[in-house]
C-alpha positions as CSV (number, residue, x, y, z in Angstrom):
1,M,77.2,148.6,89.6
2,Q,75.0,145.5,89.2
3,V,77.4,143.2,91.6
4,A,77.1,146.2,94.1
5,A,73.2,146.2,94.0
6,Q,73.4,142.7,94.4
7,R,75.5,142.0,97.5
8,R,74.5,142.2,100.9
9,R,74.6,145.7,102.3
10,V,76.4,146.6,105.3
11,V,75.3,149.8,107.6
12,V,76.6,151.4,110.2
13,T,74.2,151.1,113.8
14,G,76.6,152.6,116.7
15,M,79.7,154.2,117.3
16,G,81.9,154.6,120.8
17,A,84.9,156.6,120.9
18,I,87.8,157.6,123.2
19,T,89.7,160.3,121.8
20,P,91.8,163.6,122.5
21,L,89.2,165.2,122.0
22,G,86.5,164.0,124.7
23,L,85.8,160.5,125.7
24,S,82.5,160.3,123.5
25,V,81.3,160.4,120.1
26,E,79.4,163.4,121.1
27,A,82.3,165.5,122.5
28,F,84.4,164.5,119.9
29,W,82.1,165.8,116.9
30,R,81.4,169.0,119.1
31,N,85.2,169.4,119.4
32,L,86.3,168.9,115.7
33,V,83.7,171.0,114.0
34,A,84.4,173.9,116.6
35,G,88.3,173.6,115.4
36,V,89.4,172.6,118.8
37,S,92.8,171.1,119.5
38,G,93.4,168.2,121.7
39,I,97.0,168.3,121.4
40,G,99.2,169.2,124.7
41,P,102.2,168.6,126.8
42,I,102.8,164.8,127.3
43,T,101.8,163.8,130.9
44,L,101.7,160.1,130.2
45,C,105.8,159.4,130.5
46,D,108.4,161.8,131.1
47,P,109.6,163.4,127.3
48,S,112.0,165.8,128.5
49,A,114.7,163.9,126.8
50,Y,113.2,164.0,123.3
51,P,112.7,166.5,120.8
52,C,109.0,166.1,120.8
53,R,107.1,166.8,123.8
54,I,103.3,167.3,123.0
55,A,100.6,164.6,122.2
56,G,97.3,163.9,121.9
57,E,96.4,162.3,125.3
58,A,92.8,161.0,126.2
59,P,91.9,163.3,128.8
60,N,91.1,161.6,132.1
61,F,90.4,158.3,131.2
62,D,89.4,156.1,133.6
63,P,89.3,152.4,132.7
64,G,87.4,151.8,136.0
65,Q,84.2,153.5,134.3
66,F,84.3,150.7,131.9
67,M,85.3,147.7,133.8
68,S,86.3,146.2,137.0
69,V,89.8,146.9,138.7
70,K,90.9,143.4,138.4
71,E,90.2,143.1,134.7
72,A,91.9,146.7,133.8
73,R,95.2,145.5,135.6
74,R,95.3,142.8,133.4
75,M,95.0,144.7,130.2
76,A,97.1,147.3,128.5
77,R,96.1,150.7,127.9
78,F,95.4,149.9,124.3
79,T,92.8,147.2,125.3
80,Q,91.3,149.4,127.8
81,L,90.6,151.9,125.0
82,A,89.0,149.5,123.0
83,V,87.2,147.6,125.7
84,A,85.6,151.3,126.5
85,A,84.8,152.3,122.8
86,A,83.2,149.1,122.3
87,Q,80.8,149.3,125.3
88,M,80.0,152.7,124.1
89,A,79.0,151.6,120.7
90,V,76.8,148.6,121.9
91,E,75.0,151.0,123.9
92,D,74.9,153.3,121.0
93,A,73.4,150.8,118.5
94,H,70.9,149.5,121.3
95,L,71.9,146.0,120.7
96,D,71.0,143.5,122.9
97,L,73.6,140.8,123.0
98,D,71.3,138.4,124.8
99,R,68.9,138.2,121.9
100,T,71.5,138.1,119.0
101,D,73.1,134.8,117.7
102,R,76.5,135.4,119.2
103,T,78.2,133.0,116.9
104,R,77.4,135.4,114.3
105,V,79.1,138.4,116.1
106,G,82.5,139.1,114.8
107,V,85.4,141.4,116.0
108,I,88.2,143.0,113.8
109,L,89.9,145.7,115.1
110,G,93.1,147.3,114.3
111,N,96.1,148.2,116.0
112,G,99.8,149.1,115.1
113,N,101.8,149.0,118.3
114,G,100.3,146.7,120.9
115,G,101.2,147.6,124.5
116,F,104.6,150.0,124.1
117,P,104.0,151.9,127.4
118,T,103.6,148.0,129.1
119,I,106.7,147.4,127.4
120,D,108.6,150.2,128.5
121,E,107.3,149.5,132.2
122,T,108.2,146.1,132.1
123,M,111.8,146.7,130.7
124,R,112.6,149.1,133.6
125,A,111.2,146.4,135.8
126,I,113.7,143.7,134.6
127,V,117.1,146.5,134.5
128,E,115.7,147.1,138.1
129,K,114.6,143.9,139.8
130,G,115.4,141.1,137.6
131,G,113.4,139.2,134.8
132,M,111.5,137.1,137.3
133,R,109.7,140.1,139.0
134,I,108.0,141.4,136.0
135,S,103.9,140.7,135.7
136,P,102.8,137.0,134.6
137,F,100.2,138.7,132.1
138,F,102.8,140.6,130.5
139,I,102.5,138.6,127.2
140,P,98.9,138.5,126.8
141,M,98.9,142.1,127.5
142,V,101.3,143.7,124.8
143,L,100.2,141.2,121.8
144,T,98.3,143.1,119.3
145,N,95.4,141.3,118.8
146,M,94.5,141.3,122.4
147,A,92.4,144.3,122.2
148,S,90.3,142.4,119.5
149,A,90.5,139.2,121.8
150,T,89.1,140.9,124.7
151,V,86.5,142.8,123.1
152,S,85.3,139.2,122.3
153,R,85.7,137.7,125.7
154,I,83.9,140.8,127.5
155,L,80.8,141.3,124.9
156,G,80.8,137.4,124.4
157,A,81.2,137.6,120.4
158,K,81.9,134.1,119.4
159,G,82.0,135.2,115.5
160,A,85.5,135.5,113.7
161,S,87.7,137.7,115.7
162,S,90.7,139.2,113.9
163,T,93.6,142.0,114.5
164,I,95.0,144.2,111.5
165,A,98.1,145.6,112.0
166,T,98.7,147.5,109.0
167,A,100.0,150.7,110.9
168,C,98.4,153.5,110.2
169,A,96.0,152.0,107.9
170,A,94.7,149.5,110.5
171,S,91.5,150.8,111.7
172,T,90.3,151.6,108.3
173,Q,91.1,148.5,106.7
174,S,89.5,146.6,109.7
175,I,86.1,148.2,108.7
176,G,86.7,147.3,105.5
177,D,87.3,143.8,106.2
178,A,84.3,143.6,108.4
179,A,82.1,144.7,105.7
180,E,83.4,142.3,103.9
181,L,83.1,139.5,106.5
182,I,78.9,140.7,106.3
183,R,78.8,141.0,102.5
184,R,79.8,137.2,102.3
185,R,77.2,136.3,104.9
186,A,79.9,135.0,107.4
187,A,78.5,137.3,110.3
188,D,75.5,139.5,110.6
189,V,77.3,142.2,113.3
190,V,80.9,143.0,113.4
191,F,82.4,145.6,116.3
192,T,85.0,147.4,114.2
193,G,87.6,150.2,114.3
194,G,90.7,150.3,116.3
195,S,92.3,151.5,119.2
196,E,96.1,152.7,120.0
197,A,98.0,153.5,123.0
198,N,101.7,154.3,122.1
199,I,102.8,157.4,124.4
200,S,105.8,156.1,126.0
201,E,109.5,156.9,126.0
202,L,109.5,154.1,123.8
203,G,107.5,155.2,121.2
204,L,109.0,158.6,121.6
205,A,112.5,157.4,121.1
206,G,111.5,155.5,117.9
207,F,109.6,158.3,116.0
208,C,112.1,161.0,117.0
209,V,115.0,159.2,115.9
210,M,113.4,159.0,112.8
211,R,112.6,162.5,112.9
212,A,108.8,161.6,112.1
213,L,107.5,164.0,115.1
214,S,106.7,167.7,115.3
215,S,108.9,169.6,117.6
216,R,106.4,172.8,117.9
217,N,106.4,172.3,121.6
218,E,105.9,175.8,122.4
219,D,102.8,176.0,120.8
220,P,101.3,172.4,120.9
221,Q,97.7,173.5,119.5
222,A,99.2,174.5,116.2
223,A,101.6,171.6,115.8
224,S,99.3,169.5,113.8
225,R,99.0,171.2,110.7
226,P,97.8,168.9,107.6
227,F,98.6,170.5,104.3
228,D,100.1,173.5,105.7
229,A,103.6,174.6,104.1
230,R,105.4,174.8,107.7
231,R,104.3,171.5,109.0
232,D,107.2,169.8,110.7
233,G,105.7,166.5,111.5
234,F,102.9,164.8,113.2
235,V,102.0,164.7,116.6
236,P,101.5,161.2,118.6
237,A,97.9,160.3,119.6
238,E,96.0,157.5,121.4
239,G,92.8,156.4,121.7
240,A,90.1,154.1,120.4
241,A,86.8,154.0,117.9
242,I,84.6,151.3,117.3
243,L,81.8,151.0,115.2
244,V,79.2,148.6,115.1
245,L,78.5,147.0,111.7
246,E,75.4,144.8,110.8
247,S,73.8,143.5,107.5
248,L,70.9,145.5,106.6
249,E,68.5,142.6,107.1
250,H,69.8,142.1,110.6
251,A,69.9,146.1,111.3
252,L,66.0,146.1,109.8
253,S,64.7,142.8,111.8
254,R,65.7,144.7,115.0
255,G,64.5,148.2,114.4
256,A,68.1,149.5,114.7
257,N,68.8,153.0,114.2
258,I,70.8,153.2,111.0
259,L,73.5,156.0,110.7
260,A,75.0,155.1,107.3
261,E,76.1,152.6,104.9
262,V,79.9,151.3,104.3
263,I,79.5,150.9,100.2
264,G,82.9,150.7,99.1
265,Y,86.4,149.5,100.1
266,S,89.8,148.5,99.0
267,A,93.6,148.3,99.9
268,T,96.6,148.2,97.8
269,S,100.4,148.5,98.7
270,D,102.9,150.8,97.1
271,A,105.6,148.4,97.4
272,Y,108.2,151.2,97.6
273,H,109.6,152.2,100.9
274,P,109.7,151.0,104.5
275,V,108.2,154.5,105.9
276,Q,108.1,156.8,103.0
277,P,104.8,157.2,100.5
278,E,105.4,156.7,97.4
279,E,106.4,160.1,95.5
280,S,103.8,160.2,93.0
281,G,100.8,158.9,95.1
282,E,99.9,156.2,92.5
283,G,99.4,153.6,95.0
284,A,97.2,155.7,97.0
285,A,95.1,156.4,93.8
286,R,94.6,153.1,93.2
287,A,93.2,152.3,96.5
288,I,91.0,155.5,96.0
289,R,90.3,154.3,92.4
290,L,89.1,150.5,93.9
291,A,87.3,151.9,96.6
292,L,84.9,154.0,94.2
293,E,84.6,151.3,92.1
294,D,83.5,148.8,94.7
295,A,81.0,151.4,95.7
296,G,79.8,151.6,92.1
297,V,80.6,155.3,93.0
298,L,81.9,158.4,90.0
299,P,84.6,161.0,91.5
300,E,82.0,163.6,90.8
301,E,79.7,161.7,93.0
302,V,81.9,162.1,96.1
303,D,81.0,165.1,98.4
304,Y,83.4,165.1,100.8
305,I,86.9,163.7,101.7
306,N,88.0,162.9,105.1
307,A,92.0,162.8,104.4
308,H,95.0,160.9,106.0
309,G,96.4,164.0,106.6
310,T,99.4,163.3,109.2
311,S,101.3,167.0,108.9
312,T,104.4,165.5,107.6
313,P,106.2,167.1,104.5
314,L,106.1,163.7,102.2
315,N,102.9,162.4,103.5
316,D,100.6,165.5,102.6
317,V,102.0,166.1,99.3
318,S,101.7,162.5,98.3
319,E,98.3,162.3,99.2
320,T,97.3,165.5,97.6
321,R,99.1,164.1,94.2
322,A,96.8,160.7,94.6
323,I,93.5,162.6,94.8
324,K,94.6,164.5,91.7
325,L,95.4,161.3,89.9
326,A,91.9,159.6,91.0
327,F,90.1,162.6,90.6
328,G,91.3,164.7,87.8
329,D,89.6,167.9,87.7
330,Q,87.2,167.0,90.5
331,A,90.0,166.9,92.7
332,Y,89.7,170.8,92.9
333,R,86.2,171.0,93.5
334,V,85.7,168.2,96.2
335,P,86.2,169.6,100.0
336,I,88.6,167.6,102.0
337,S,89.5,168.1,105.9
338,A,92.0,166.4,107.6
339,T,90.9,165.1,111.4
340,K,94.5,164.7,112.6
341,S,94.9,168.6,112.7
342,M,93.0,168.5,116.1
343,I,93.7,164.9,117.4
344,G,97.3,164.3,116.2
345,H,98.0,160.6,114.7
346,A,96.6,157.7,116.6
347,M,98.4,155.4,114.5
348,G,96.2,152.2,114.1
349,A,93.3,154.1,115.8
350,A,93.2,156.9,113.5
351,G,91.1,155.3,110.5
352,G,88.4,154.4,113.1
353,M,88.2,158.0,114.5
354,E,88.2,159.2,111.0
355,A,85.3,156.6,110.5
356,V,83.3,158.0,113.1
357,A,84.1,161.7,111.8
358,C,82.8,160.8,108.2
359,V,79.6,159.5,109.6
360,K,78.9,162.3,111.6
361,T,79.5,164.5,108.4
362,I,76.6,162.4,106.8
363,L,74.4,162.8,109.6
364,T,74.8,166.4,110.3
365,G,75.8,168.0,107.1
366,V,79.1,169.9,108.3
367,M,82.3,169.2,107.2
368,H,84.8,170.0,110.1
369,P,87.8,172.0,109.2
370,T,91.2,171.3,108.8
371,V,93.0,173.9,111.6
372,N,96.3,175.3,111.8
373,Y,96.4,176.1,107.6
374,Q,97.6,179.5,107.5
375,Y,100.2,179.0,104.9
376,P,99.4,177.6,101.5
377,D,101.9,174.7,100.3
378,P,101.8,175.2,96.1
379,E,102.1,171.3,96.1
380,C,98.9,171.2,98.5
381,D,96.6,173.3,96.5
382,L,93.4,171.9,97.0
383,D,90.2,172.5,99.0
384,Y,91.2,171.4,102.7
385,V,88.2,173.0,104.6
386,P,90.5,175.8,106.2
387,N,90.0,176.7,109.7
388,V,86.3,176.8,109.9
389,A,84.0,174.2,109.4
390,R,81.7,174.3,106.7
391,Q,77.9,173.2,106.1
392,K,77.2,170.9,102.7
393,N,74.3,168.3,102.1
394,V,76.7,165.4,102.1
395,K,75.6,162.1,100.8
396,T,78.6,160.2,99.9
397,V,82.1,160.2,101.6
398,L,85.2,159.0,101.0
399,S,88.0,158.0,103.7
400,N,91.5,157.8,103.3
401,S,94.4,156.1,105.7
402,F,97.8,155.1,104.3
403,G,100.5,153.5,106.5
404,F,103.9,152.8,106.9
405,G,105.3,150.1,104.5
406,G,103.0,151.8,101.9
407,Q,100.0,149.9,102.8
408,N,97.0,151.9,101.7
409,A,93.1,151.5,102.5
410,C,90.3,153.3,101.9
411,L,86.7,153.6,102.6
412,V,83.4,154.7,100.7
413,F,80.5,155.5,103.3
414,R,77.1,156.8,101.9
415,K,73.6,158.6,103.7
416,F,71.6,155.5,104.2
417,E,68.7,155.1,102.0
418,G,65.9,152.2,102.4
C-alpha cells in the first residue's frame, strides 16, 4: 500500500472506439447498456464454405473519414481502425499535441493477427497473377507493429512505440505496460489499447478447423453466450479501442477531464497449452491476485468485474474457477459481465473495448448485462448480470483478459479522486 501511494499516478483522459456496436464510444456504450448485439452475417468475405458464418463487424466503417484515400490504401484494415480510434481519443482528451512534448508521448497497442485479410487477398493475387504483381506495401501493411507505428507517425508521437501480441490479452497488457511506462517516468502521455481485423477466409478457416467458433448461424445475435450452458464457441469480431493515459501531474497541468485512474496491473502465464486455458484457473487467479496487490485493493473492495467471457466451453469455466480462487466467498457477491456477449471476440482489440466499458461503468454507475444468459451452467454459478443492465455505485473495477498460449493480463481501474 505504501509503495502504491508513492508511485506516479496514471489517469485516463480520453477514449476512442470503433466497434461492432457503433463507431464511437457513445454508440458502443449506449448499445451495451441496452443489451443490443452487434453480431450478424459476415459481409467482409465469403463465409459459405465454413461452419461459422457470423461475426461482429464494424458497421459501415469508412477509413476516408479519418485519413486520406492514399494513406488508407497503404494500411491494412487493423491499422485503419487503430488510426481512427486514436484520432477520436485525441479529440476526446482535448489534447493539443502541438503544445505537448512529443518526445514524451508514447504509443503501445495490442494486436493478435496483423493483416489477415490483406494476407488472404495477396495470396490470391500471387496464385492468379504472380508474385511480382502484389502491392509493394504488402510487408509493411501486414506487420503487427504497423498499427502502433502508424499511429505514432500520424500523431507525431516520438516517445516509446511498442506492440503487444499476446493474442486475446494483448490490449489489456498494452494498457498495463503503458501505465508502467508513465509510472517509471519514461513518458507523460501514452496512447494505448488495441486493434484487430481478422475477418477473412484465412481467419475463418484457421479458427473453424480448431472448432473454436460458434455455428449458431441461424440466430447470430444469440450466438455469443458467455457462461450459458448452451454456449458452443466464440464469435469472431473486429474493431479498435484507444485510451489516452497520462501522468496525473501532466493531466492536471493542462486542465484535463480525468475519466478514471489505472491503479493495478499484472500479467502471468499458465505455461500449459497452446490454446486451452489451464483447467483449475490457477494462472488466471494469480494474475487477478497480483493486479489487486499492485492496486493495493482487497477482493471485497472490487465493485465489478468485466470478464474475459469468450463463450467457449473451457474458458468460461476456467475463468469462473479463477475468480473463485482469487476472491473466495466474495466471488458470489461481486457482479460480473461479459462484453463479448454483444460484440463477439475481437482478439487483440477485446481488452481495449472492455477497458472502455470499465471506464464508462465507473462514470455512469451502470453495469452492462451479459446477454443470452438463459440456461445456467452449474460450473458457472456466479452473478453475471444476466440480460438486463444494473445500477450500482462503482468505484473499483477489475478487467480480465486471458489469451491463447495461457497469457493472462488483468487491470484495475478506480474512480478518480484527487
